[in-house]
C-alpha positions as a Markdown table, in Angstrom:
| # | Residue | x | y | z |
|---|---|---|---|---|
| 1 | Met | 37.0 | 20.0 | 22.2 |
| 2 | Val | 36.5 | 21.9 | 18.9 |
| 3 | Ile | 36.3 | 19.8 | 15.7 |
| 4 | Asn | 38.2 | 21.7 | 13.0 |
| 5 | Lys | 40.9 | 21.1 | 10.4 |
| 6 | Thr | 43.7 | 21.5 | 12.9 |
| 7 | Thr | 42.3 | 18.9 | 15.3 |
| 8 | Leu | 41.0 | 16.4 | 12.8 |
| 9 | Lys | 44.4 | 14.5 | 12.6 |
| 10 | Thr | 44.4 | 14.4 | 16.4 |
| 11 | Phe | 41.0 | 12.8 | 16.4 |
| 12 | Ile | 42.0 | 10.2 | 13.9 |
| 13 | Ser | 45.1 | 9.2 | 15.9 |
| 14 | Leu | 43.1 | 9.0 | 19.1 |
| 15 | Phe | 40.5 | 6.9 | 17.5 |
| 16 | Lys | 43.1 | 4.5 | 16.2 |
| 17 | Gly | 44.5 | 4.2 | 19.7 |
| 18 | Asn | 41.1 | 3.2 | 21.1 |
| 19 | Val | 40.9 | 6.3 | 23.3 |
| 20 | Leu | 37.6 | 7.6 | 21.8 |
| 21 | Lys | 35.9 | 4.4 | 20.7 |
| 22 | Asn | 33.3 | 4.8 | 23.4 |
| 23 | Ser | 32.4 | 8.3 | 22.3 |
| 24 | Val | 30.0 | 7.7 | 19.5 |
| 25 | Ala | 29.2 | 11.3 | 19.1 |
| 26 | Tyr | 32.8 | 12.3 | 18.3 |
| 27 | Ile | 33.1 | 9.3 | 16.0 |
| 28 | Phe | 30.0 | 10.5 | 14.2 |
| 29 | Ala | 31.4 | 14.0 | 13.9 |
| 30 | Ile | 34.7 | 12.6 | 12.4 |
| 31 | Ile | 32.8 | 10.5 | 9.8 |
| 32 | Val | 30.8 | 13.6 | 8.8 |
| 33 | Val | 33.9 | 15.7 | 8.4 |
| 34 | Leu | 35.9 | 13.0 | 6.6 |
| 35 | Asn | 33.1 | 12.6 | 4.0 |
| 36 | Thr | 32.6 | 16.3 | 3.3 |
| 37 | Pro | 34.9 | 18.7 | 1.5 |
| 38 | Ser | 36.7 | 20.9 | 4.1 |
| 39 | His | 35.3 | 24.1 | 2.5 |
| 40 | Ala | 31.7 | 23.0 | 3.0 |
| 41 | Tyr | 31.5 | 23.6 | 6.7 |
| 42 | Ser | 31.5 | 26.9 | 8.5 |
| 43 | Asn | 32.7 | 27.4 | 12.0 |
| 44 | Asp | 29.1 | 27.4 | 13.1 |
| 45 | Thr | 28.7 | 23.8 | 11.7 |
| 46 | Tyr | 31.6 | 22.7 | 13.9 |
| 47 | Arg | 30.0 | 24.3 | 16.9 |
| 48 | Gln | 26.8 | 22.4 | 16.2 |
| 49 | Leu | 28.6 | 19.1 | 16.0 |
| 50 | Asn | 30.2 | 19.9 | 19.4 |
| 51 | Leu | 26.8 | 20.7 | 20.8 |
| 52 | Phe | 25.5 | 17.3 | 19.5 |
| 53 | Gly | 28.4 | 15.6 | 21.3 |
| 54 | Asp | 27.7 | 17.4 | 24.5 |
| 55 | Val | 24.0 | 16.5 | 24.5 |
| 56 | Phe | 24.8 | 12.9 | 23.6 |
| 57 | Glu | 27.2 | 12.4 | 26.5 |
| 58 | Arg | 24.8 | 14.1 | 29.0 |
| 59 | Val | 21.8 | 12.0 | 28.0 |
| 60 | Arg | 23.9 | 8.9 | 27.9 |
| 61 | Ala | 25.2 | 9.5 | 31.5 |
| 62 | Glu | 22.2 | 11.1 | 33.2 |
| 63 | Tyr | 18.9 | 10.0 | 31.5 |
| 64 | Val | 16.5 | 8.3 | 34.0 |
| 65 | Asp | 16.7 | 5.0 | 32.2 |
| 66 | Glu | 19.8 | 3.4 | 30.6 |
| 67 | Val | 19.8 | 3.8 | 26.8 |
| 68 | Thr | 22.2 | 2.3 | 24.3 |
| 69 | Asp | 24.4 | 4.2 | 22.0 |
| 70 | Gln | 22.5 | 2.7 | 19.1 |
| 71 | Gln | 19.2 | 3.9 | 20.3 |
| 72 | Leu | 20.5 | 7.5 | 20.7 |
| 73 | Ile | 22.2 | 7.6 | 17.4 |
| 74 | Glu | 19.2 | 6.1 | 15.5 |
| 75 | Ala | 16.9 | 8.5 | 17.3 |
| 76 | Ala | 19.1 | 11.5 | 16.4 |
| 77 | Ile | 19.3 | 10.5 | 12.7 |
| 78 | Asn | 15.5 | 9.9 | 12.5 |
| 79 | Gly | 14.9 | 13.2 | 14.2 |
| 80 | Met | 17.0 | 15.0 | 11.6 |
| 81 | Leu | 15.1 | 13.3 | 8.8 |
| 82 | Thr | 11.5 | 13.6 | 10.1 |
| 83 | Ser | 12.0 | 17.3 | 10.9 |
| 84 | Leu | 12.4 | 17.9 | 7.2 |
| 85 | Asp | 9.0 | 16.6 | 6.0 |
| 86 | Pro | 6.5 | 13.9 | 7.0 |
| 87 | His | 7.8 | 11.3 | 4.5 |
| 88 | Ser | 11.6 | 11.3 | 5.2 |
| 89 | Ser | 12.7 | 8.9 | 7.9 |
| 90 | Phe | 15.3 | 6.5 | 9.1 |
| 91 | Leu | 14.8 | 2.8 | 8.5 |
| 92 | Asn | 16.4 | 0.5 | 11.1 |
| 93 | Ala | 17.2 | -3.1 | 10.1 |
| 94 | Lys | 13.6 | -4.3 | 10.8 |
| 95 | Ser | 11.8 | -1.4 | 9.2 |
| 96 | Phe | 14.1 | -1.7 | 6.1 |
| 97 | Lys | 13.3 | -5.4 | 5.9 |
| 98 | Asp | 9.6 | -4.9 | 6.2 |
| 99 | Met | 9.7 | -2.2 | 3.6 |
| 100 | Arg | 11.4 | -4.5 | 1.1 |
| 101 | Val | 8.9 | -7.2 | 1.8 |
| 102 | Gln | 6.0 | -4.8 | 1.1 |
| 103 | Thr | 7.4 | -3.4 | -2.1 |
| 104 | Lys | 8.6 | -6.7 | -3.4 |
| 105 | Gly | 5.2 | -8.3 | -2.7 |
| 106 | Glu | 6.6 | -11.6 | -1.6 |
| 107 | Phe | 7.3 | -13.2 | 1.8 |
| 108 | Gly | 7.4 | -16.5 | 3.6 |
| 109 | Gly | 4.0 | -17.1 | 5.3 |
| 110 | Ile | 0.8 | -19.1 | 5.3 |
| 111 | Gly | -1.3 | -16.9 | 2.9 |
| 112 | Ile | -4.3 | -15.4 | 4.7 |
| 113 | Glu | -5.7 | -11.9 | 5.0 |
| 114 | Val | -6.5 | -11.1 | 8.6 |
| 115 | Thr | -7.8 | -8.4 | 10.9 |
| 116 | Met | -8.1 | -8.1 | 14.7 |
| 117 | Glu | -11.3 | -8.8 | 16.5 |
| 118 | Asn | -11.7 | -8.8 | 20.3 |
| 119 | Gly | -8.0 | -9.4 | 20.8 |
| 120 | Leu | -7.9 | -12.4 | 18.4 |
| 121 | Ile | -6.8 | -12.7 | 14.8 |
| 122 | Lys | -9.8 | -13.1 | 12.5 |
| 123 | Val | -9.4 | -14.6 | 9.0 |
| 124 | Val | -10.9 | -12.3 | 6.4 |
| 125 | Ser | -10.0 | -14.5 | 3.5 |
| 126 | Pro | -7.5 | -17.2 | 2.7 |
| 127 | Ile | -5.5 | -16.5 | -0.5 |
| 128 | Asp | -6.1 | -19.0 | -3.2 |
| 129 | Asp | -3.5 | -21.8 | -3.6 |
| 130 | Thr | -1.6 | -20.9 | -0.4 |
| 131 | Pro | -0.8 | -23.1 | 2.6 |
| 132 | Gly | -3.6 | -21.4 | 4.6 |
| 133 | Ala | -6.3 | -22.2 | 2.0 |
| 134 | Lys | -5.0 | -25.7 | 1.4 |
| 135 | Ala | -5.1 | -26.4 | 5.2 |
| 136 | Gly | -8.8 | -25.5 | 5.3 |
| 137 | Leu | -8.8 | -22.1 | 7.0 |
| 138 | Glu | -12.1 | -20.3 | 6.3 |
| 139 | Pro | -13.3 | -16.7 | 6.4 |
| 140 | Gly | -14.5 | -15.9 | 9.9 |
| 141 | Asp | -12.1 | -18.4 | 11.7 |
| 142 | Leu | -10.5 | -16.9 | 14.8 |
| 143 | Ile | -6.8 | -17.7 | 15.5 |
| 144 | Thr | -6.3 | -18.0 | 19.2 |
| 145 | His | -2.8 | -19.4 | 19.5 |
| 146 | Leu | 0.5 | -19.4 | 17.5 |
| 147 | Asn | 2.8 | -22.3 | 18.4 |
| 148 | Ser | 0.9 | -22.7 | 21.7 |
| 149 | Glu | 1.4 | -19.0 | 22.5 |
| 150 | Ala | -1.8 | -17.1 | 23.1 |
| 151 | Ile | -2.7 | -14.2 | 20.7 |
| 152 | Leu | -4.3 | -12.1 | 23.4 |
| 153 | Gly | -2.0 | -9.2 | 24.3 |
| 154 | Leu | -0.3 | -9.1 | 20.8 |
| 155 | Thr | -0.9 | -6.3 | 18.3 |
| 156 | Leu | -2.0 | -7.2 | 14.8 |
| 157 | Arg | 1.5 | -6.4 | 13.5 |
| 158 | Gln | 3.2 | -8.6 | 16.1 |
| 159 | Ala | 0.9 | -11.5 | 15.3 |
| 160 | Val | 1.4 | -11.1 | 11.6 |
| 161 | Asp | 5.2 | -11.1 | 12.1 |
| 162 | Lys | 5.0 | -14.3 | 14.0 |
| 163 | Met | 2.9 | -16.0 | 11.3 |
| 164 | Arg | 5.6 | -15.0 | 8.7 |
| 165 | Gly | 8.9 | -16.8 | 8.7 |
| 166 | Pro | 11.3 | -19.1 | 6.8 |
| 167 | Val | 9.8 | -20.9 | 3.9 |
| 168 | Gly | 9.3 | -24.6 | 4.7 |
| 169 | Lys | 9.1 | -24.1 | 8.5 |
| 170 | Glu | 5.9 | -25.2 | 10.2 |
| 171 | Ile | 3.6 | -23.2 | 12.4 |
| 172 | Val | 0.8 | -24.5 | 14.6 |
| 173 | Leu | -2.4 | -22.5 | 14.7 |
| 174 | Gly | -5.0 | -22.7 | 17.4 |
| 175 | Val | -8.3 | -22.1 | 15.6 |
| 176 | Arg | -11.8 | -21.4 | 16.9 |
| 177 | Arg | -14.7 | -21.9 | 14.4 |
| 178 | Glu | -18.4 | -21.3 | 14.9 |
| 179 | Gly | -20.3 | -24.5 | 15.6 |
| 180 | Ile | -17.4 | -26.8 | 16.3 |
| 181 | Lys | -14.8 | -27.4 | 19.0 |
| 182 | Pro | -11.5 | -25.5 | 18.9 |
| 183 | Phe | -8.8 | -27.3 | 16.9 |
| 184 | Lys | -5.2 | -27.1 | 15.8 |
| 185 | Leu | -3.8 | -26.8 | 12.3 |
| 186 | Thr | -0.2 | -27.4 | 11.4 |
| 187 | Ile | 0.8 | -25.4 | 8.3 |
| 188 | Lys | 4.1 | -25.3 | 6.5 |
| 189 | Arg | 5.1 | -21.8 | 5.3 |
| 190 | Ala | 5.6 | -21.1 | 1.6 |
| 191 | Ile | 6.4 | -18.1 | -0.6 |
| 192 | Ile | 3.3 | -15.8 | -0.6 |
| 193 | Lys | 2.8 | -13.2 | -3.3 |
| 194 | Ile | 0.9 | -10.2 | -2.1 |
| 195 | Ser | -1.9 | -9.7 | -4.6 |
| 196 | Ser | -2.4 | -6.0 | -5.0 |
| 197 | Val | -4.9 | -6.4 | -7.8 |
| 198 | Arg | -8.4 | -7.8 | -7.6 |
| 199 | His | -10.8 | -8.0 | -10.6 |
| 200 | Glu | -14.3 | -9.0 | -11.3 |
| 201 | Ala | -17.0 | -8.5 | -13.9 |
| 202 | Ile | -20.0 | -6.4 | -13.0 |
| 203 | Glu | -22.4 | -7.4 | -15.8 |
| 204 | Asp | -20.5 | -6.1 | -18.9 |
| 205 | Ile | -18.2 | -3.9 | -17.0 |
| 206 | Gly | -14.7 | -4.8 | -15.8 |
| 207 | Tyr | -14.0 | -3.8 | -12.2 |
| 208 | Ile | -10.3 | -3.6 | -11.1 |
| 209 | Arg | -9.3 | -2.8 | -7.6 |
| 210 | Ile | -5.6 | -1.9 | -6.9 |
| 211 | Thr | -4.9 | -1.8 | -3.2 |
| 212 | Thr | -1.2 | -0.8 | -3.4 |
| 213 | Phe | 1.6 | -0.4 | -6.0 |
| 214 | Asn | 4.1 | -3.1 | -5.4 |
| 215 | Ala | 6.3 | -5.2 | -7.7 |
| 216 | Gln | 3.3 | -7.5 | -8.6 |
| 217 | Thr | 0.8 | -4.7 | -9.6 |
| 218 | Thr | 1.5 | -4.4 | -13.3 |
| 219 | Leu | 1.4 | -8.2 | -13.8 |
| 220 | Gly | -1.9 | -8.3 | -11.9 |
| 221 | Leu | -3.4 | -5.6 | -14.0 |
| 222 | Lys | -2.4 | -7.2 | -17.3 |
| 223 | Lys | -3.9 | -10.5 | -16.1 |
| 224 | Ala | -7.2 | -8.8 | -15.2 |
| 225 | Leu | -7.4 | -7.2 | -18.6 |
| 226 | Lys | -6.7 | -10.5 | -20.3 |
| 227 | Asn | -9.4 | -12.3 | -18.3 |
| 228 | Phe | -12.0 | -9.6 | -19.1 |
| 229 | Lys | -11.2 | -10.0 | -22.8 |
| 230 | Glu | -11.7 | -13.7 | -22.6 |
| 231 | Gln | -14.8 | -13.5 | -20.4 |
| 232 | Leu | -16.6 | -10.5 | -21.8 |
| 233 | Gly | -15.1 | -10.1 | -25.3 |
| 234 | Arg | -16.9 | -7.5 | -27.4 |
| 235 | Lys | -19.7 | -7.2 | -24.8 |
| 236 | Gln | -17.5 | -5.3 | -22.4 |
| 237 | Val | -18.6 | -1.7 | -22.3 |
| 238 | Gly | -16.0 | -0.2 | -20.0 |
| 239 | Leu | -13.6 | -0.4 | -17.0 |
| 240 | Ile | -13.7 | 0.8 | -13.4 |
| 241 | Leu | -10.3 | 1.3 | -11.8 |
| 242 | Asp | -10.8 | 1.6 | -8.1 |
| 243 | Leu | -7.9 | 3.4 | -6.4 |
| 244 | Arg | -9.8 | 4.4 | -3.3 |
| 245 | Asn | -7.7 | 4.2 | -0.1 |
| 246 | Asn | -4.7 | 3.2 | -2.1 |
| 247 | Pro | -1.7 | 4.8 | -0.3 |
| 248 | Gly | 0.7 | 4.5 | -3.2 |
| 249 | Gly | 3.9 | 2.6 | -3.4 |
| 250 | Leu | 6.5 | 2.2 | -6.2 |
| 251 | Leu | 6.8 | 5.0 | -8.7 |
| 252 | Asn | 7.8 | 2.7 | -11.5 |
| 253 | Gln | 4.6 | 0.7 | -11.0 |
| 254 | Ala | 2.4 | 3.8 | -11.2 |
| 255 | Ile | 4.2 | 4.7 | -14.5 |
| 256 | Thr | 3.7 | 1.2 | -16.0 |
| 257 | Val | 0.0 | 1.1 | -14.9 |
| 258 | Ser | -0.6 | 4.5 | -16.5 |
| 259 | Asp | 1.2 | 3.3 | -19.7 |
| 260 | Ile | -1.1 | 0.4 | -20.0 |
| 261 | Phe | -4.0 | 2.8 | -20.7 |
| 262 | Leu | -2.1 | 5.4 | -22.7 |
| 263 | Asp | -0.9 | 5.3 | -26.3 |
| 264 | His | 1.3 | 8.3 | -26.2 |
| 265 | Gly | 2.3 | 11.4 | -24.3 |
| 266 | Glu | 3.9 | 12.3 | -21.0 |
| 267 | Ile | 2.9 | 10.3 | -17.9 |
| 268 | Val | 4.7 | 12.2 | -15.2 |
| 269 | Ser | 7.7 | 14.5 | -14.6 |
| 270 | Thr | 9.9 | 14.8 | -11.6 |
| 271 | Arg | 11.9 | 17.9 | -10.5 |
| 272 | Gly | 14.3 | 18.1 | -7.6 |
| 273 | Arg | 16.8 | 20.7 | -6.3 |
| 274 | Asp | 19.1 | 20.3 | -9.3 |
| 275 | Pro | 17.3 | 21.4 | -12.5 |
| 276 | Glu | 19.6 | 19.3 | -14.6 |
| 277 | Lys | 18.2 | 16.1 | -12.9 |
| 278 | Ala | 14.6 | 16.8 | -13.9 |
| 279 | Ser | 13.1 | 13.9 | -15.8 |
| 280 | Arg | 10.0 | 13.3 | -18.0 |
| 281 | Ile | 8.5 | 9.8 | -18.5 |
| 282 | Tyr | 6.5 | 9.1 | -21.7 |
| 283 | Ala | 4.0 | 6.4 | -22.6 |
| 284 | Lys | 4.9 | 3.8 | -25.1 |
| 285 | Pro | 2.6 | 3.0 | -28.1 |
| 286 | Gly | -0.2 | 0.5 | -27.3 |
| 287 | Asp | -3.3 | 0.8 | -25.2 |
| 288 | Leu | -4.0 | -2.6 | -23.7 |
| 289 | Ser | -7.6 | -1.7 | -22.8 |
| 290 | Glu | -8.2 | -0.9 | -26.6 |
| 291 | Gly | -9.8 | 2.4 | -25.9 |
| 292 | Leu | -12.5 | 1.2 | -23.6 |
| 293 | Pro | -14.2 | 4.0 | -21.5 |
| 294 | Ile | -12.6 | 4.1 | -18.0 |
| 295 | Val | -13.9 | 5.5 | -14.7 |
| 296 | Val | -11.2 | 5.9 | -12.0 |
| 297 | Leu | -12.5 | 6.0 | -8.4 |
| 298 | Ile | -10.5 | 8.1 | -5.9 |
| 299 | Asn | -11.0 | 9.5 | -2.4 |
| 300 | Thr | -9.0 | 11.1 | 0.4 |
| 301 | Gly | -7.1 | 7.9 | 0.9 |
| 302 | Ser | -5.8 | 7.9 | -2.6 |
| 303 | Ala | -2.2 | 9.1 | -2.4 |
| 304 | Ser | 1.1 | 9.3 | -4.2 |
| 305 | Ala | 1.3 | 6.6 | -6.9 |
| 306 | Ser | -2.5 | 6.6 | -7.1 |
| 307 | Glu | -2.5 | 10.3 | -7.8 |
| 308 | Ile | 0.1 | 9.9 | -10.5 |
| 309 | Val | -2.2 | 7.4 | -12.3 |
| 310 | Ala | -5.3 | 9.4 | -11.8 |
| 311 | Gly | -3.6 | 12.7 | -12.9 |
| 312 | Ala | -2.1 | 11.1 | -16.0 |
| 313 | Leu | -5.4 | 9.6 | -17.2 |
| 314 | Gln | -7.3 | 12.8 | -16.4 |
| 315 | Asp | -4.9 | 15.1 | -18.2 |
| 316 | His | -4.9 | 12.9 | -21.3 |
| 317 | Lys | -8.7 | 12.8 | -21.1 |
| 318 | Arg | -8.4 | 9.0 | -21.1 |
| 319 | Ala | -10.6 | 8.5 | -18.0 |
| 320 | Ile | -13.3 | 10.1 | -16.0 |
| 321 | Ile | -12.2 | 10.6 | -12.4 |
| 322 | Leu | -15.1 | 10.1 | -9.9 |
| 323 | Gly | -15.2 | 10.4 | -6.2 |
| 324 | Thr | -13.7 | 12.9 | -3.8 |
| 325 | Gln | -10.5 | 15.0 | -3.6 |
| 326 | Ser | -7.4 | 12.8 | -3.3 |
| 327 | Phe | -4.8 | 13.0 | -0.5 |
| 328 | Gly | -2.3 | 15.5 | -2.1 |
| 329 | Lys | 1.1 | 13.8 | -1.8 |
| 330 | Gly | 3.1 | 15.2 | -4.7 |
| 331 | Ser | 6.6 | 14.2 | -3.5 |
| 332 | Val | 9.0 | 11.4 | -4.4 |
| 333 | Gln | 11.0 | 9.5 | -1.8 |
| 334 | Thr | 14.2 | 7.7 | -2.6 |
| 335 | Ile | 15.4 | 4.7 | -0.4 |
| 336 | Val | 19.1 | 5.2 | 0.3 |
| 337 | Pro | 20.7 | 2.0 | 1.7 |
| 338 | Leu | 23.3 | 2.7 | 4.4 |
| 339 | Thr | 25.7 | 0.4 | 6.2 |
| 340 | Gly | 24.6 | -2.3 | 8.5 |
| 341 | Glu | 21.3 | -3.2 | 6.8 |
| 342 | Val | 19.7 | 0.1 | 7.5 |
| 343 | Ala | 18.5 | 2.9 | 5.1 |
| 344 | Met | 16.9 | 6.2 | 5.0 |
| 345 | Arg | 13.8 | 7.3 | 3.1 |
| 346 | Leu | 14.6 | 10.8 | 1.7 |
| 347 | Thr | 12.4 | 13.1 | -0.2 |
| 348 | Thr | 14.3 | 14.0 | -3.4 |
| 349 | Ser | 11.9 | 15.5 | -5.8 |
| 350 | Arg | 8.3 | 16.7 | -6.6 |
| 351 | Tyr | 6.3 | 15.1 | -9.3 |
| 352 | Tyr | 4.0 | 16.8 | -11.8 |
| 353 | Thr | 1.1 | 15.6 | -13.9 |
| 354 | Pro | 1.4 | 15.8 | -17.8 |
| 355 | Ser | -0.2 | 19.3 | -17.8 |
| 356 | Gly | 2.4 | 20.6 | -15.3 |
| 357 | Arg | 0.2 | 20.5 | -12.2 |
| 358 | Ser | 1.9 | 19.9 | -8.8 |
| 359 | Ile | -0.7 | 18.2 | -6.6 |
| 360 | Gln | 1.3 | 18.7 | -3.4 |
| 361 | Lys | -1.2 | 19.7 | -0.7 |
| 362 | Thr | -4.0 | 20.0 | -3.3 |
| 363 | Gly | -4.6 | 16.5 | -4.7 |
| 364 | Ile | -6.5 | 15.5 | -7.8 |
| 365 | Thr | -10.0 | 17.1 | -8.2 |
| 366 | Pro | -12.5 | 14.6 | -9.6 |
| 367 | Asp | -14.3 | 15.4 | -12.8 |
| 368 | Ile | -17.5 | 14.2 | -11.1 |
| 369 | Ile | -17.6 | 14.7 | -7.3 |
| 370 | Val | -19.5 | 12.0 | -5.5 |
| 371 | Asp | -19.3 | 11.7 | -1.8 |
| 372 | Ala | -19.1 | 8.3 | -0.2 |
| 373 | Ala | -22.5 | 6.9 | 1.0 |
| 374 | Lys | -24.4 | 3.7 | 1.4 |
| 375 | Ile | -27.4 | 2.9 | -0.7 |
| 376 | Glu | -30.4 | 1.8 | 1.4 |
| 377 | Lys | -33.7 | 0.5 | 0.1 |
| 378 | Asn | -36.8 | 2.4 | 1.1 |
| 379 | Lys | -38.8 | 0.7 | 3.8 |
| 380 | Thr | -42.1 | -0.5 | 2.4 |
| 381 | Arg | -45.0 | -2.4 | 3.9 |
| 382 | Val | -44.7 | -6.2 | 4.2 |
| 383 | Gln | -45.5 | -7.9 | 0.9 |
| 384 | Arg | -47.2 | -11.3 | 1.0 |
| 385 | Arg | -45.7 | -14.0 | -1.3 |
| 386 | Glu | -46.8 | -17.5 | -2.2 |
| 387 | Thr | -44.6 | -19.0 | 0.5 |
| 388 | Asp | -46.6 | -17.1 | 3.1 |
| 389 | Leu | -49.9 | -18.7 | 2.1 |
| 390 | Arg | -51.2 | -21.6 | 4.2 |
| 391 | Gly | -51.1 | -24.9 | 2.4 |
| 392 | Ala | -48.9 | -23.6 | -0.4 |
| 393 | Leu | -47.3 | -26.4 | -2.5 |
| 394 | Asp | -43.7 | -27.2 | -1.8 |
| 395 | Asn | -41.0 | -26.7 | -4.5 |
| 396 | Thr | -40.1 | -30.2 | -5.6 |
| 397 | Asp | -37.2 | -29.1 | -7.9 |
| 398 | Lys | -34.3 | -31.2 | -6.8 |
| 399 | Asn | -31.8 | -29.0 | -8.7 |
| 400 | Lys | -32.6 | -25.8 | -6.8 |
| 401 | Lys | -29.8 | -24.3 | -4.8 |
| 402 | Ala | -30.4 | -23.3 | -1.2 |
| 403 | Ala | -30.0 | -19.6 | -0.6 |
| 404 | Ser | -27.2 | -18.9 | 1.8 |
| 405 | Ser | -27.9 | -16.5 | 4.7 |
| 406 | Lys | -24.3 | -15.7 | 5.2 |
| 407 | Thr | -21.8 | -14.1 | 3.0 |
| 408 | Lys | -18.3 | -15.2 | 3.9 |
| 409 | Gly | -15.2 | -13.2 | 3.3 |
| 410 | Arg | -14.9 | -10.1 | 1.3 |
| 411 | Pro | -18.1 | -9.1 | -0.5 |
| 412 | Ser | -18.0 | -9.4 | -4.3 |
| 413 | Ala | -17.9 | -6.3 | -6.5 |
| 414 | Lys | -21.5 | -7.1 | -7.7 |
| 415 | Val | -22.7 | -7.0 | -4.0 |
| 416 | Met | -20.7 | -3.8 | -3.3 |
| 417 | Ala | -22.2 | -2.1 | -6.3 |
| 418 | Lys | -25.7 | -2.4 | -4.7 |
| 419 | Thr | -24.6 | -0.5 | -1.5 |
| 420 | Asp | -21.5 | 1.5 | -2.5 |
| 421 | Tyr | -22.8 | 4.8 | -3.8 |
| 422 | Gln | -19.6 | 5.8 | -5.6 |
| 423 | Leu | -19.2 | 2.4 | -7.3 |
| 424 | Ala | -22.8 | 2.4 | -8.3 |
| 425 | Arg | -22.5 | 5.8 | -9.9 |
| 426 | Ala | -19.4 | 4.6 | -11.8 |
| 427 | Val | -21.4 | 1.6 | -13.1 |
| 428 | Asp | -24.3 | 3.8 | -14.1 |
| 429 | Leu | -22.0 | 6.2 | -15.9 |
| 430 | Leu | -20.4 | 3.5 | -18.0 |
| 431 | Lys | -23.8 | 2.0 | -18.8 |
| 432 | Gly | -25.0 | 5.5 | -19.9 |
| 433 | Leu | -22.0 | 6.0 | -22.1 |
| 434 | Ala | -22.7 | 2.6 | -23.7 |
| 435 | Val | -26.3 | 3.4 | -24.4 |
| 436 | Leu | -25.3 | 6.8 | -25.9 |
| 437 | Lys | -22.7 | 5.2 | -28.1 |
| 438 | Thr | -25.2 | 2.7 | -29.4 |
| 439 | Arg | -27.8 | 5.4 | -30.2 |
| 440 | Leu | -25.2 | 7.5 | -32.0 |
| 441 | Val | -24.1 | 4.6 | -34.1 |
| 442 | Asn | -27.6 | 3.6 | -35.0 |
């Protein structure tokens, strides 16, 4: 049957009479036609819609395994979007929910950072002041069971989904810890805020790591700057903003993060198909870092929102960009909610740095290119110390602290700076600038 203006009324009457309710393909075609001006379609478009209906019915009737109408329709929509570019896609109800959790930065859970090790969930670090931390979970703990169900066989995503759930509902964890017998922990879920910002002082330098751009990022960055001001005061010689392996996130958060370090000027511009819808976003007066020298670390894993920040600070000569070429994702995706708790992620525009650069497929080129590497100490001959001498006196200081042979959880920035070549170079650069500034003043 041909879908055209003359048959449209017939389709509608048949649909109302329940004749075509099982033919999802034709219903889809009717919806498309009803929502589009009649002059927008050529005869070829109608033929393509008929082709879609024919393929749908053939697959539905003859495919080797039975598939639902929902599966076929969602796959068709997703295929249409993913064929456009790698970042457009269809979000079913679960994917849409997960995306909102990720961008909002809040969910119901127990508050632990985890990874997978030998088929079990390994605790990397409990998040401070969360149910997981209060229950006594420690870095290195292995979670073997969730509500008596074995973890083995689950993917990391499946296990994380099971640990998340309604706030106030309990979950029982089977835990294995080195040196003691396996035990169980009953933990009540609470609202967990995803911390996308970590900060730490490396001597007189403020180190800030942003892992993603979610709704909590700007607040986390402001808190970090405030803490450095209280902790270091006038001694602070600079800031390191670590955006390595940051895949991006919310555009508005990239804008506000850039604005924190800029006192004026354009941050980013976006241009889509319609020239009249192009936009330019400008910084508001006030640099919260008070002009401190900044080094931004980027690498191939720095994408999208990370590149907006790096590009804005680089073009305004507000920061030195150090590391390797960034990913090169210069497009903006808009989440378009649809009916039935589903949505589509659609590429709607390209973004440009203040100087007018499009970084699509090219990325941000660092001012100083430093490849990732590990710093290793030169092997030297064994040095004898007092403790090696026979009959050496014991240390009787009761206040001495025993050195720990293990470092639990994520290594500190100070520790990382001893082995992370890019971070070490950033620290050296800021120290050098501080020395130069002192000499010029004197």
